[in-house]
Structure formats: C-alpha cells, structure tokens
C-alpha positions in Angstrom: -27.8 20.5 1.5 -27.3 19.5 -1.5 -27.7 15.4 -1.9 -25.5 12.2 -2.6 -25.4 13.3 -6.2 -24.5 15.9 -7.9 -27.0 17.4 -10.3 -27.5 16.5 -14.2 -25.4 18.6 -16.6 -26.6 17.7 -20.1 -24.0 20.7 -22.1 -21.5 20.4 -19.3 -22.3 23.2 -17.3 -23.1 26.5 -18.5 -26.0 26.4 -19.7 -29.4 27.3 -18.9 -30.3 27.7 -14.8 -33.1 25.5 -14.5 -33.7 24.0 -11.1 -35.3 21.1 -12.7 -34.1 18.9 -16.1 -37.5 18.4 -18.4 -37.8 14.4 -18.9 -37.3 15.4 -22.8 -33.6 15.7 -21.9 -33.7 12.5 -20.6 -35.7 10.1 -23.2 -32.6 10.1 -26.2 -30.0 8.8 -23.0 -32.3 6.6 -22.1 -33.0 4.9 -25.3 -29.3 5.0 -25.4 -29.0 3.2 -22.2 -31.7 0.8 -23.6 -29.3 -0.2 -26.9 -26.4 -1.1 -24.6 -28.4 -2.8 -22.1 -29.4 -4.6 -25.6 -25.9 -5.0 -26.9 -24.5 -6.5 -23.9 -27.4 -9.1 -23.2 -26.4 -9.9 -27.2 -23.1 -11.2 -25.8 -24.9 -13.1 -23.0 -27.2 -14.9 -25.1 -24.2 -16.4 -27.2 -22.2 -17.1 -25.3 -25.0 -19.0 -23.8 -25.7 -20.8 -27.3 -28.9 -18.8 -27.9 -27.5 -17.4 -31.1 -30.8 -16.1 -32.9 -31.9 -14.2 -29.8 -28.4 -12.9 -29.8 -28.9 -11.6 -32.4 -31.6 -10.3 -32.6 -30.7 -8.2 -29.0 -27.8 -6.7 -31.6 -30.2 -5.6 -33.9 -32.3 -4.1 -31.4 -29.6 -2.2 -30.4 -28.5 -0.3 -33.5 -32.5 -0.2 -33.9 -32.2 1.9 -31.1 -28.8 3.4 -31.4 -30.1 4.9 -34.5 -33.5 6.2 -33.1 -31.7 8.4 -30.4 -30.3 10.7 -32.0 -33.3 11.3 -34.3 -35.3 11.3 -31.0 -33.3 13.8 -29.6 -33.3 16.3 -32.4 -37.3 15.8 -32.6 -37.5 16.9 -28.8 -35.0 19.4 -29.1 -33.2 17.8 -26.1 -29.5 17.5 -28.0 -27.0 17.4 -25.4 -22.9 16.7 -25.3 -23.8 14.5 -22.0 -25.8 12.7 -24.5 -23.6 12.6 -27.9 -20.8 11.3 -25.8 -23.1 8.8 -24.7 -23.7 7.9 -28.1 -20.1 8.0 -29.2 -19.8 5.0 -26.4 -22.7 2.9 -27.0 -21.8 2.4 -31.0 -18.8 0.8 -29.9 -20.1 -1.7 -27.7 -22.8 -2.3 -30.5 -21.8 -1.8 -33.3 -17.9 -3.1 -32.8 -17.5 -5.2 -29.4 -21.1 -7.6 -29.8 -21.2 -8.2 -32.8 -17.7 -9.5 -32.8 -18.1 -11.3 -29.9 -21.9 -12.8 -30.8 -19.9 -13.8 -34.4 -16.6 -15.5 -32.2 -19.2 -17.2 -29.8 -21.2 -18.7 -33.0 -18.1 -19.6 -35.4 -14.5 -17.7 -35.0 -13.9 -19.5 -32.1 -13.5 -22.6 -34.0 -11.1 -20.9 -36.0 -8.9 -20.4 -32.5 -6.9 -17.6 -32.1 -7.1 -16.7 -35.4 -11.2 -16.1 -35.3 -10.4 -13.9 -32.3 -7.5 -11.7 -33.6 -10.6 -11.5 -36.5 -12.9 -10.8 -33.8 -10.6 -7.8 -32.5 -9.8 -6.0 -35.5 -12.9 -5.5 -36.2 -14.1 -4.5 -32.4 -11.0 -1.8 -32.7 -11.1 -1.0 -36.1 -14.7 0.1 -35.1 -13.7 2.4 -32.4 -11.2 4.4 -35.3 -14.5 5.0 -37.6 -16.0 6.0 -35.0 -13.3 7.8 -33.7 -12.3 9.8 -37.1 -16.6 10.2 -37.6 -16.5 12.8 -34.5 -13.7 14.4 -35.6 -14.7 14.7 -39.5 -17.9 16.3 -37.6 -15.2 19.4 -36.3 -14.5 20.1 -39.6 -15.8 23.2 -41.2 -13.9 23.5 -44.9 -15.7 20.2 -46.2 -18.0 21.0 -49.3 -22.1 20.7 -48.5 -21.9 17.6 -51.3 -19.8 15.8 -49.2 -22.8 15.1 -46.6 -24.4 12.6 -48.9 -21.1 10.6 -48.7 -19.7 8.2 -45.3 -16.5 8.2 -44.8 -15.6 4.5 -45.0 -18.5 1.8 -44.5 -20.7 3.2 -41.4 -20.4 1.7 -38.0 -24.2 0.8 -38.5 -23.8 -0.9 -41.5 -20.2 -2.6 -40.3 -21.9 -4.4 -37.3 -24.9 -5.9 -40.4 -22.6 -6.9 -42.6 -20.0 -8.5 -40.6 -22.8 -11.2 -39.0 -23.0 -12.3 -42.5 -21.5 -15.4 -42.1 -24.2 -15.7 -39.3 -26.8 -15.6 -40.8 -25.7 -18.2 -43.5 -25.2 -20.9 -40.7 -28.7 -19.9 -39.8 -29.7 -21.0 -43.1 -28.2 -24.0 -43.0 -24.4 -23.6 -43.6 -22.2 -26.1 -41.1 -20.0 -23.9 -38.2 -16.7 -25.8 -40.2 -13.3 -25.0 -39.6 -12.7 -24.0 -43.1 -16.4 -22.1 -42.8 -14.8 -20.4 -39.7 -11.4 -19.1 -41.5 -12.9 -17.7 -44.1 -15.2 -15.6 -41.9 -12.1 -14.6 -40.1 -11.0 -13.1 -43.5 -14.4 -11.5 -44.1 -14.4 -9.8 -40.7 -10.7 -8.1 -41.5 -11.9 -7.3 -44.9 -14.9 -5.3 -43.0 -12.9 -3.8 -40.5 -10.9 -2.6 -43.2 -13.7 -1.0 -45.0 -15.0 0.7 -41.7 -11.7 2.6 -41.4 -11.2 2.8 -45.4 -11.0 5.9 -47.3 -14.2 4.1 -49.0 -16.4 7.1 -50.6 -20.2 5.1 -49.2 -23.4 7.3 -50.1 -25.5 8.2 -47.1 -28.2 10.0 -48.4 -27.9 13.0 -45.9 -28.2 15.4 -47.9 -29.9 15.0 -51.4 -32.2 12.4 -50.2 -33.9 14.1 -47.4 -36.6 14.8 -49.6 -38.4 12.6 -52.1 -40.7 13.7 -54.9 -44.3 13.4 -55.0 -44.3 11.0 -57.4 -42.1 8.0 -56.2 -43.8 8.6 -51.9 -45.9 5.9 -52.3 -43.6 3.2 -54.6 -41.7 3.8 -51.4 -44.2 3.2 -48.7 -44.8 0.0 -50.5 -40.9 -0.9 -50.9 -40.2 0.1 -47.4 -43.5 -2.5 -46.7 -42.4 -5.0 -48.4 -39.2 -5.6 -47.2 -40.4 -5.4 -43.3 -42.7 -8.3 -44.4 -40.3 -10.2 -45.7 -37.9 -9.4 -42.6 -40.9 -10.6 -41.0 -41.5 -13.9 -42.6 -37.9 -14.8 -44.7 -36.0 -13.1 -41.7 -32.1 -14.7 -41.8 -32.7 -15.1 -45.9 -33.7 -11.1 -46.3 -30.5 -10.3 -44.0 -28.3 -12.0 -46.0 -29.4 -10.8 -48.9 -29.5 -7.7 -47.8 -25.7 -7.1 -46.8 -24.7 -9.0 -49.8 -26.9 -6.0 -52.3 -24.9 -3.7 -49.8 -21.5 -5.1 -50.4 -22.1 -5.6 -54.0 -23.8 -1.8 -54.1 -20.1 -0.1 -52.7 -18.7 0.3 -56.6 -22.0 1.7 -57.7 -21.1 4.8 -54.8 -17.6 4.9 -56.1 -18.5 6.1 -59.2 -21.9 8.3 -58.3 -18.4 10.4 -55.6 -16.0 10.3 -58.9 -18.5 11.5 -60.9 -19.1 14.7 -58.4 -16.0 15.4 -57.5 -15.0 15.8 -61.3 -18.3 17.8 -61.7 -17.2 20.2 -58.8 -13.5 20.5 -59.5 -15.1 21.3 -63.3 -17.7 23.9 -61.4 -14.2 25.1 -58.9 -12.2 25.6 -62.4 -14.6 27.5 -64.0 -14.8 30.5 -61.3 -18.2 32.1 -60.0 -20.8 33.0 -62.5 -20.2 36.6 -63.9 -22.8 39.0 -62.8 
C-alpha cells in the first residue's frame, strides 16, 4: 500500500530505480529551503523595523543560495528538481526580499514612486533569472563567453540595490529627497539586471590561480572578512560602489576579447 505522499523524484521520473533516496540528494534542497526561509524572515524583520537584522538575513539568504549549487556539485547531487527549486529561491532572495527590505526602510517615504521602484527591481530580477536559465541551453555561445554575465547577476543586484540601506546605517537620514534618489537608483539597478551589459564573472579564466598568487589572495580574502566583521556597513557600501565602478572595466575587457575572437575567426584555422 502506497503512503499519502508520492515518491520524491529528483529528476522528474525516469531515473534509476532505487527504493531509498540517498540523503546527499536531499542536502542541497534543504539548503535552498533554508535560504528561502532566511529571505522571507528578512522581509518580516524589515516590517517590524528591525532593519539591520533584516539585511543580515537577506545576506545570509544570498550566501546560502550561492552555496547550494556548489554543495550539489560537490556531493554529485545535482538534479532537475534542485535546479527548479534554486530558480524559485533566487526570485525570492535576490528580487522580492531586497526590494521589500529597501521599501520598508526608505522607499515608503517616497509613496507610490518608491513602491513602483521596488516592483520594477523585483520584476527585473525575475526577468534576469529567466533569461539566465534560457541561456544555459544555448550551445552556440563561444566558450570564452562563460567569463561574462549578460547583465548584472541577480546576487550582485541584491547587494547593490541595498546600498541606500547601508548608507542609512552609516548616518544618512531617511528623508524624502533621499527616498526619491534611492527610488531612481533602484530603477537603475533593475535596468542593469536586464541589460545586455557584459559583466566579468571569471568562471572560466579564474577557475585556476597562479601559484605565486595563492598566498596574496588568501591574505586579501582574510582582510576582507575582517573588515566585514569590524566595519560591516562601511565595507558593504564600499563593495557596492567599487562593483559599480568596475563595470566599465569589464565592458572594455569584453570588447577586447570580442575583437580578438573576431580576428581569429577571420584568419581561419591555422594551416597544418
């Protein structure tokens, strides 16, 4: 007699006929669910005016959402079910949660303008994620394109859009002019998400580190973590500003690589 729940099919059916599911297949999905819980809890805390905790929960959600895919690959537990769960979690954690936290903290002072800005960002995040999922199936893209995102990625967008919150924590009073400026900034970040702007990701070329750079890289990571622990909002604000300033650098690098690839294609394959 079958139980009240259908069996869990991580690949949508048609997979190996095993009677018991290895726990390692469930772990990435649990991490994804915890990320969703953190993002939704951040929304609740924001409307309870505990905004610092709310931002922390959104950042925790972003961290967990970034970890679940790596854990799945490490445990060899990737599945179609997990991929769909991850996409749904991304919309909550990188689109809805940051927009509502920002609205509860500041944008509500701008009235309907602030609410429209929050909606535009959340919708732009959903569109960005949908385009990303579609582009994963594009087998015609050159390999070097893997070094670049098309538009600002959703996790970075979530961190960037909360820059007004970081500045508020640093003492900038939440006034109407500040709320109107933050509304415009929120819309601009939403446009960056859905833009065709090439944003450096380093997924291909930065997958390996030169041996002479390993120790300096470790020291830089440790320094950043220490700054984040000691000067949290100053570090977050500086990181967001530096990220925005780095976008033209990525565009220039993309243009150079595209020109080089075009020249190589025009020259044709080397004669053997």
